[in-house]
C-alpha positions, 0 to 999 in steps of 0.5 A: 069069746076068743078068735077060735069061737068065730065060726060057732059065733057067726053060725049062731048069729046067721039065725037072724042075719038082720038083727045081727048085721052089726055083730056079724059084720064086725066079727067078719072084718075084725075078728072076735077080740081087738084092741077095739072090740070084744065079744061075750056069749051066754053058752048053754051046757050043750054048747049052744050059743043063746046070746051075745054081746059085742063091744066096738069102741064104746057101742054095745050091741046085744042079741039073744034067744028066748032062753037067755037072760041079757041082764047078765051082760049089763055089769060088763057095760057098767064097768066100761069106761068108754060106754056110749050106747047100748043097742039091739032090738027095741023090745030087748032094750026095753027089758034092759032099761029098768036094770040099766038106768039111762039118760035117753033112748033112740028108737028106730023103724027098721027097714029093708031094701031088695031092689030100688023101685023103678018108678023112683027118680031123683035128678040133680045137676050135680055129679054124685061122687064116691068118697075115699079116705081122703074125704073122711075129715070134711065129710064128718064135719058135714055130719057134725052140723046135722041136728038129727045126729047130735046124740049119736056116737060117731067119731072121726076115728070110726068113720075113717076106719069104716072107709079104710077097711071097706066095712062101709062106703059113702057117696056124696055131692059137693057144691061150692067148695064144700061137701053138702050132702052124703049117704053112707053104709056101714057094717057091711058084710058078705051078705048085707049092709046098713045105710046111715048118714043120710044127710043134707046141709040145711041150706040145700035141703029139698033139692033131691040131693040126699035122695040122688046120693041114696039111689047111687049107693044102694044100686052099687051095693045091691048089684053086689048081691047084698041086702040093704037095711036102714033105720029112720026116726022121722016119718017124713024122711021114711016116707022118701026111703019108702019111694026108694023101695025100703019096707018096714019089717021091725024096730030098733033102739039105742039107750045112752047115758 
């Protein structure tokens, strides 16, 4: 696909805006083709787009209709020297794995937030601050200390670009001259955003810090008229998100080598 295909790609992807939020956001914000991004599509003879794959740096994301055989995208992934993740609906990734052996798969519950539950309260004695690009390096260093983030593909360059371009935002808490807790969004587009990077340094956990960051972040995004989505793996973390107001509606997976 080229930048001339932008509008018809977005029209096809908006048929399932929740599961396609990554691809929609990246096309809206960066175009179809850049030095770090490419898009391929399975196009029927009548011009309908039946499947899409996007590369953002080393992260490949696939989307399809029932008519599309997504295994045709795999040779492109296999030839990429930057490959780190292949992501999509869990059922789709599970169908691709036999044809594309991987070292492991991250599996997530996919949830949506329409409004913060008014009964939820999380109060700390430390103010929650909004990050700027200047905070990127220290916040990325916090992420590097989180065991649950170890196998993820985040890079400092990618995190900084998210803040620079406004495709995501971060709210954080600082204590004892270090950033100790944070919550972020990514893949922001005109309709939605994905909550990511919810974390607290081990020694500061169970004090409501991450929940405080989350609530401030979510309220700001919802006030802009956007929907919020979130992935989680840990049921204990999921119970906190559900107290805020998130509700499960599907599954997501990311395969890695």
